[in-house]
BADOKOL-745991 format. One record per residue (C-alpha): chain; z, x, y. Coordinates in pm, 1 decimal. Each point is the difference from the previous one (the first is absolute). Layout:
N
   c         pz         px         py
   A          Z          X          Y
...
END
This chain:
304
   c         pz         px         py
   A     5976.4    -2737.7   -10325.9
   A      281.7      129.6      104.9
   A      256.9      -77.0     -247.2
   A      187.0      148.0     -239.9
   A      -18.1     -259.1     -250.3
   A      386.6      -24.4      -84.4
   A      175.4     -133.3      306.4
   A      145.6     -348.5      -38.1
   A     -196.3     -263.7      193.6
   A      238.9      -11.9      283.6
   A      -63.0      325.3       65.6
   A     -357.9       13.8       29.4
   A      -65.9     -266.1      268.7
   A      -37.2      284.8      257.0
   A     -258.3      192.4     -156.5
   A     -371.0      -61.9       15.0
   A     -174.3     -240.1     -258.2
   A     -210.7      154.9     -280.5
   A     -346.1        6.2      -26.6
   A     -126.9     -237.1     -265.6
   A      -14.9      184.5     -369.5
   A     -369.5      -23.9      -51.9
   A      -55.1      245.2      321.3
   A      -23.2      331.0     -196.5
   A      -81.4      206.2      306.9
   A       36.4     -115.6      328.3
   A      -25.7      201.1      364.9
   A      136.4     -123.8      312.6
   A      182.3      112.3      305.2
   A      322.9      184.4       51.0
   A      127.9     -289.3      145.9
   A       11.2     -176.9     -319.0
   A      263.8      197.3     -194.0
   A      246.2      -43.4      304.2
   A      307.0     -222.6     -108.9
   A       -6.9      -86.2      367.5
   A     -152.9      119.6      327.3
   A      150.9      340.1      148.5
   A      112.6      120.7     -422.8
   A      358.7      -51.0      103.4
   A       39.5      139.0     -385.7
   A     -160.8       90.7     -248.3
   A     -160.9     -200.8     -281.9
   A      -36.0       22.9     -378.4
   A     -332.0        8.7     -105.3
   A     -104.8     -114.2     -369.6
   A     -354.1      112.7      -42.5
   A     -229.7      308.0       69.8
   A      -76.4       68.7      340.5
   A     -194.8      266.4      157.0
   A       42.6       15.1      398.9
   A     -260.6      174.9      221.1
   A      102.5       19.0      391.5
   A     -297.8      -76.4      185.6
   A      161.2      -17.6      359.5
   A      282.5       87.3      200.0
   A      319.3      236.7      -65.5
   A      316.9      -88.7     -169.4
   A      242.3       58.5     -268.7
   A       -0.1     -133.3     -361.9
   A      322.5       25.6     -220.8
   A      -98.2       12.6     -357.3
   A      338.3      -65.4     -227.2
   A      222.1      164.5      322.7
   A     -262.3      288.7       41.3
   A     -110.7      -20.1      357.0
   A     -376.1       77.4       52.6
   A     -220.2       46.8      288.7
   A     -291.0     -183.0       36.2
   A     -337.0       17.3      143.8
   A     -360.6      -81.9      -53.9
   A     -124.1      121.5     -315.9
   A      361.3        3.6     -186.3
   A       29.0     -109.6     -316.7
   A      286.7     -148.4     -141.6
   A       41.5      -91.5     -366.1
   A      251.7     -253.7      -90.8
   A      128.3      -89.0     -373.9
   A      151.5     -353.1      -82.9
   A      339.2      -20.4       50.3
   A        1.7      293.9      278.2
   A      123.3      -87.6      348.0
   A     -194.6       -2.9      296.5
   A       25.0      -44.5      377.6
   A     -260.8       97.6      242.5
   A       80.9       74.8      378.4
   A     -204.8       36.9      299.8
   A     -144.8     -155.6      297.2
   A     -365.5      -83.9     -101.6
   A        0.9      155.0     -303.0
   A     -298.0     -165.2     -203.1
   A     -107.3       62.2     -391.3
   A     -175.8     -148.0     -272.6
   A      165.7      -76.0     -293.5
   A     -105.2      -29.2     -333.3
   A      205.2     -179.1     -306.5
   A      -61.7      -38.3     -356.9
   A      168.6     -184.4     -272.1
   A      156.1      249.7     -324.4
   A     -261.5       -0.6     -256.9
   A     -289.0      -57.1      242.7
   A     -143.8      387.5     -109.8
   A       83.7      -26.5     -366.5
   A     -254.5      159.7     -205.7
   A     -165.3      204.5      304.1
   A       67.9      358.7      -33.9
   A      211.1       45.2      343.7
   A      377.7       72.1       25.2
   A      121.0     -201.8      365.3
   A      342.1      261.3      -38.1
   A     -246.0      302.9       19.3
   A      -36.9      -90.6      388.5
   A      278.8      165.5      224.4
   A      206.8     -173.4      168.1
   A      -79.5       63.3      372.0
   A     -315.7      193.2      114.4
   A     -109.3       62.6      335.0
   A     -399.8       -6.2      -59.9
   A     -273.0      181.6      199.4
   A     -341.9      129.8       65.4
   A     -246.6     -117.1     -340.5
   A      297.6     -108.3     -178.7
   A      114.5     -233.3      291.6
   A     -388.1     -157.2       33.9
   A        0.4      -22.5     -379.9
   A      271.2     -231.5      -36.9
   A      -34.6     -219.2      299.4
   A     -353.3      -85.5     -106.2
   A      121.1      -96.4     -335.4
   A      310.4     -187.9      129.0
   A     -240.2     -186.8      236.1
   A     -224.4     -103.1     -255.7
   A      272.1     -111.0     -240.1
   A      141.5     -180.8      266.6
   A     -343.8     -188.7       69.9
   A     -102.7      -56.1     -355.0
   A      370.8     -185.6      -92.6
   A      -23.3     -186.5      337.3
   A     -396.5     -105.9      -74.3
   A       90.9      -50.7     -374.1
   A      351.4     -173.5       22.6
   A       17.3     -241.0     -321.7
   A     -323.0       76.4     -131.9
   A       64.1      124.1     -403.5
   A     -300.4      205.1      -22.2
   A      120.9      252.1      298.0
   A      257.5      116.0     -244.0
   A     -123.7      251.7     -147.3
   A     -164.9      114.9      314.4
   A      312.5       50.1      185.4
   A      204.0      111.0     -295.4
   A     -230.0      315.0       -0.1
   A      -10.1       47.3      371.3
   A      390.8       34.9        2.4
   A      -36.6      209.8     -278.9
   A     -270.1      256.9      138.3
   A      230.4      -16.5      370.5
   A      322.2       92.8     -220.1
   A     -186.3      310.1     -189.7
   A     -156.8      107.1      338.6
   A      361.0        8.8      116.5
   A      148.4      136.3     -285.1
   A     -209.9      320.1       -6.1
   A       70.5       95.8      385.1
   A      147.2      332.5       32.4
   A      395.0      -17.0       11.9
   A      282.1      289.4       29.3
   A      268.5      -53.0     -214.3
   A      298.7      190.0     -144.9
   A      -58.6      258.9     -269.2
   A      -79.1     -261.0     -309.6
   A      229.0       23.3     -302.8
   A      -95.1       76.6     -317.9
   A     -191.8     -317.5     -155.2
   A      251.3      -18.4     -299.9
   A      270.5      -65.9      259.6
   A     -196.4     -204.4      231.9
   A     -110.0     -223.3     -295.1
   A      387.9      -35.7      -81.6
   A       92.0      -52.6      382.0
   A     -231.1     -261.4      -29.0
   A      130.5     -181.1     -293.1
   A      311.5      -18.4      137.0
   A     -102.1     -119.6      329.8
   A     -178.2     -293.9     -217.1
   A      307.9      -87.2     -188.7
   A      205.6        0.0      302.4
   A     -221.6     -238.9      154.6
   A       57.6     -227.7     -277.2
   A      376.5       50.9      -78.6
   A      197.9      153.2      327.7
   A      157.6     -370.4       67.3
   A      125.0       46.2     -328.7
   A      132.3      362.2      -54.7
   A       52.5      307.0      223.7
   A      100.7      203.7     -286.2
   A     -255.2      295.7      -86.3
   A      138.4       32.0     -367.8
   A     -188.8     -378.2      -47.9
   A     -309.1      118.5      150.4
   A      -23.3      315.7     -218.1
   A       75.6     -186.3     -323.3
   A     -254.5     -262.8      106.0
   A     -281.3      293.0       32.4
   A      131.2      209.8     -293.7
   A      108.9      336.9      187.6
   A      324.7      131.3      158.2
   A      170.3      -51.5      316.1
   A     -110.5      335.7       83.7
   A     -316.8       -1.8      -49.8
   A      -58.6     -304.9      246.5
   A      227.6      160.2      268.7
   A     -244.7      300.4      -39.0
   A     -318.9     -184.5       24.0
   A      155.5     -160.1      346.2
   A      103.0      286.8      108.7
   A     -347.8      165.1      -26.3
   A     -163.3     -295.1      172.1
   A      275.9     -170.0      246.5
   A      238.8      296.3       28.7
   A      229.7     -263.0     -106.3
   A      210.0      -48.2     -280.9
   A      -64.2     -250.0     -246.9
   A      316.5     -228.0       68.3
   A     -110.5       17.5      393.9
   A     -333.6      -87.7      -85.8
   A      108.5     -329.3     -152.3
   A      296.9      -48.6      254.1
   A     -229.1       36.5      296.3
   A     -235.2     -302.3     -173.5
   A      275.5     -227.7       -5.8
   A       81.1       83.2      356.0
   A     -316.2      -38.9      125.8
   A      -45.5     -364.5     -137.3
   A      318.5      -79.3      148.0
   A     -112.7      113.0      332.5
   A     -333.9     -145.0      -33.8
   A      202.7     -331.0      -70.1
   A      277.2       35.6      297.8
   A     -278.6       49.9      223.7
   A     -291.1     -224.5      -65.8
   A      202.0     -312.7     -142.8
   A      354.1     -217.6      102.9
   A      157.1        3.9     -362.9
   A      361.7       64.0       -9.7
   A      104.3      333.3      -55.9
   A      198.7      -50.1     -298.1
   A     -317.4     -192.9     -149.0
   A     -174.7      362.9       54.9
   A      259.0      177.2     -156.1
   A        2.4     -229.8     -295.8
   A     -380.1       -4.0      -39.7
   A        7.5      380.3      -30.9
   A      253.5       -5.8     -230.3
   A      370.7       35.6      178.3
   A      179.4     -272.0      -57.5
   A      260.1       84.0      213.5
   A      -65.5       29.8      366.1
   A      214.5      277.8       99.7
   A     -165.6      194.9     -272.5
   A     -337.6     -103.7      167.7
   A      100.4      126.3      358.8
   A      128.4      354.3     -153.1
   A     -315.0       63.7     -186.4
   A     -200.0     -128.6      293.6
   A      205.6      231.0      255.0
   A      -16.3      288.0     -212.3
   A     -387.2      -48.8       -8.7
   A      -95.9      -67.6      305.0
   A      260.6       94.8      276.8
   A      109.5     -340.7       93.2
   A      149.5     -315.3     -119.4
   A     -248.9     -264.9     -136.7
   A      142.8     -217.0      314.3
   A      -67.1      258.4      240.2
   A     -373.7       99.1     -120.1
   A     -106.4     -395.7       -1.9
   A      127.0      -30.5      369.5
   A     -230.6      305.1       36.7
   A     -303.5     -128.8     -101.9
   A     -116.8     -124.7      313.7
   A      -16.8      376.8      149.4
   A     -247.9      198.6      -30.1
   A      -32.4      283.5     -225.4
   A      -34.8      354.5      186.0
   A     -323.5      126.9      -54.1
   A        6.3      359.1     -169.6
   A     -252.0      266.5     -115.0
   A     -186.4     -143.1     -315.3
   A        5.2      227.2     -303.4
   A     -105.6      -11.2     -345.1
   A      173.5     -255.1     -175.0
   A       62.8       -5.5     -446.3
   A     -236.7     -214.6     -141.6
   A      -12.8     -374.3      128.9
   A      185.7     -141.8     -313.3
   A      278.5      225.3       39.0
   A      355.7     -128.5      173.9
   A       68.4       91.0      358.7
   A      300.7      100.3      209.4
   A       36.2     -347.2      184.3
   A       42.9       75.2      343.6
   A      -38.7      404.5       -9.5
   A     -346.8       51.1       16.6
END
């Protein structure tokens, strides 16, 4: 499960084959996610993924943010994100599930932080549950009657992870946070077609000032910056993880003219699309990990 589902067939030959759609919950090893040995470049995932590091030390690059990994590190990867894991003998158990797998259960996968270093009783409990889920997923592979068991095991695991203490930035006012998340939802649906704050404000039935105030409260950035950063992030993902021509990537993101796309990308990321693609095999420097905005908020590529 490592494609975007949007690339032309010629651009997908170097990506891992997807698991059968019938397997809603699949467990496996970290190496199974790699496009090829050594993770020479990121891979775009098309499934919900939890990664629990079990051995070795290294770095995970999640949407171009470098995260140090060691036993007990937990990563939560969303569909469409770019992932690369680097490090000798870095081993992990991977849990993947399809969209809709948890429908009907009172659990929100997005409440799980994108990155945690587990320790103590929390680490023991998570390891135990991931191990049991992996054992049952392997033992009952292809058995329809086991579907409910695996769904509930995954739900319990996600609930436990969502309850872990997490120090984050001062929370925004509830109304502002709700407006911000509504904006992110609309941006996710339509960022390929419009980057105008006015369009999103009209769609949400509020003013541009309201959207900007909400974005500033949650992320410290304006609504226009949030929208542009989401477009730039998608451009980074496609440039790093695919061989799709740069001009075509620009057209897919709403830039009919390559020069306009180049100017936009250079302004947002700091380098040209060509330079960014040329450097995609270069590891991202590891920096101190700080609390981040909510998982569904855009991030500034290359400036973690």
